[in-house]
SELUMTOR-140202 format. One record per residue: residue in one letter; y, z, x of N, C-alpha, C in turn. Coordinates in steps of 0.2 Angstrom, whole numbers, plus 5000, padded with zeros to 4 digits. Atoms other than C-alpha are relative to their C-alpha. Example, Ala and Ser with C-alpha at 12.3 -4.5 7.8 and 13.67 -1.06 7.14 Angstrom:
<recs>
a499450005004497850395062500650005004/s499449994996499550365068500550034996/
</recs>
This chain:
<recs>
x499450005004500050005000500650005004/x499450014996501749955007500650024995/x499549985004503250045000500750015003/x499349994997505150065003500250074999/x499749935000505950235007500650004996/x499450005003507250254994500449944999/x499650065001508650134991500149965007/x499850034994509050105009499550005006/x500549994995507450145019499749945002/x500450054998506350035029499350004997/x500650015003504749975022499450015006/x500549994995503150035031499450024996/x500750005003501250045027499950084998/x500249945002500750195017500550054997/x499449965003502450265011500049994993/x499950015007502850284993500750034999/x499349985001504650304987500050064996/x499849945004505350464980500349974994/x499850035006505650424962500550034995/x499649965004506750554954500650035004/x499449964996508450634958500350054995/x499649955004509550774952500749995002/x499350004998511450784951500150085002/x499949934997511950934962500850005000/x499349995001513651004958500250065004/x499749954995514751094971500550044996/x499549965004515951234966500749974999/x499350035002517451114967499949954994/x500150045005516651014953499749935002/x500350064997516150864964499250005000/x500750015000514350804964499749955004/x500450054997513050714973499349994996/x500650015003511450634967499550005006/x500549994995509950694977499349984998/x500750015001508250624978499650075001/x500349935000507050774975499349995004/x500650004996505650794988499650074999/x500449955002504250904982499350005003/x500650014997502650834988500050015008/x500049994992502050885006500249955004/x499850064996502250715013500749984999/x499350015001503950695006500450055003/x499749954996504450865013500049995007/x500050014993503950815030500449935002/x499750064999504650635029500850014999/x499350005002506350675021500449945001/x499650065000507650555026499949965007/x500250044994506750495042500049924998/x500050075000506950305045500649974995/x499450025004508450295032500549975004/x499450034996509750175038500750024998/x499349985002511150235027499950054994/x499949955005511650375015500750004997/x499350005003513150355003500350075000/x499749945000514350495003499950044994/x500149965006513850544985499250004999/x500750005001511950544989499750065005/x500349954996510750674997499350004998/x500749995001508950734997500050084999/x500249935002508450904989499350015002/x500749984998506950984997499850064996/x500249955004506051094985499450035003/x500649974996504951214996499650044995/x500549975004503351284989500150084999/x499849935000504051464992500650015004/x499449984996505551554999499750025007/x500249994993505451555018500549975005/x499650024994506151495035499849925000/x500150074999506351305035500549965004/x499650044995507151235051499949934999/x500150085000507451045052500149985007/x499950044994507450925066500349934998/x499750075002508250755067499649945003/x500450064997506850655075499949954994/x500050065005506750485067500549994995/x499450005004508350515058500549965003/x499550064997509550365060500750014999/x499349995001511150445054500250075000/x499849935000512150605056499950034993/x500149965007511850735042500350075000/x499849935002512550895035499450034997/x500549975004511251015029500250074998/x499849935004511351165017499350034998/x500549965003510051295014500250044994/x499849975006510051364997499450054997/x500449955003509251524989499749984993/x500350015007508151524973500550014995/x499549995005509751574964500649955000/x499550054999510751424970500650025005/x499549974995511751524983499949965007/x500050034993512151435000499950065004/x500249954995511351545013500149985007/x499950024993511551435029500249934999/x499850075000512351275034500049975007/x500050044994512351145048500449944999/x499650065001513651015050499949945006/x500050054996513650845058499449995005/x500650014996511850845065499949935002/x500150074998511550695076499349985001/x500650034999510050585077499750025006/x500349994994508750625090499549945001/x500450064998507850485099499450025004/x500549984996506650585109499450034996/x500649975004504950665105500150085000/x499949934999505650835110500750024997/x499449995003507050865097500150074998/x499849935002507951035094499950014992/x500049995007507751115077500750044998/x499449975002509251185067499850044993/x500049965006509451315054499350044999/x500649975001508051405045500050075002/x500049934998508651575051500050054994/x500049965006508951635033499549984995/x500550025005507551635020500449964995/x499850045006507851495007499549974996/x500550035005507051404993500149925000/x499950075000507851234995500449985006/x499650034995508651125008500349944998/x499650065003509950995004500349965006/x499750044994510250855017500549954997/x499550045002511850765015500349955005/x499650044995512950625023500450055004/x499649964996513850705038500750004997/x499349995003515650765032500050034993/x500049985007515050815015500250084999/x499949935000515151005019500850015000/x499350004999516950985025500449974994/x499650035006517550865011500050044994/x500049965006516950984998500150075001/x499849934999517451145006499550054999/x500549965002515751215005499950065006/x500149954996515351385013499550054998/x500649965002513951515013500350054995/x499849965006513951614997500249964994/x499950055006514451464986499449994996/x500650025004513351424972500149934998/x500150075002512751254969499649994994/x500550015006511951194952499749935000/x500350065002510851064946499650004994/
</recs>
């Protein structure tokens, strides 16, 4: 089976597209539409190999339990902002402007505070929306 990763991803053997999204609303009333990753393979793949992400798009990772979920930028082709969110929708941690990593030994970011969700966004989204730890996001 050959599939495309989302709207802008590369096609490769064995991948399947993520097929549903949620509107994520920030405290300032602005929103992004985030593809929802729930299945284990989607949680691992995330935004890898994506060539672009519009400013009003993202990916929401729904973790199977609350825990520590650091991310890496291996095989990620664009800079990202990342927000870790508690089960109540409160931002508990953030990382801005993470850059793609082209090596096999990529650093990890975040995951120091337990969270239930991770939201990956186009770089600059955190600043553009004035997001900060403690803010509540809804979907």
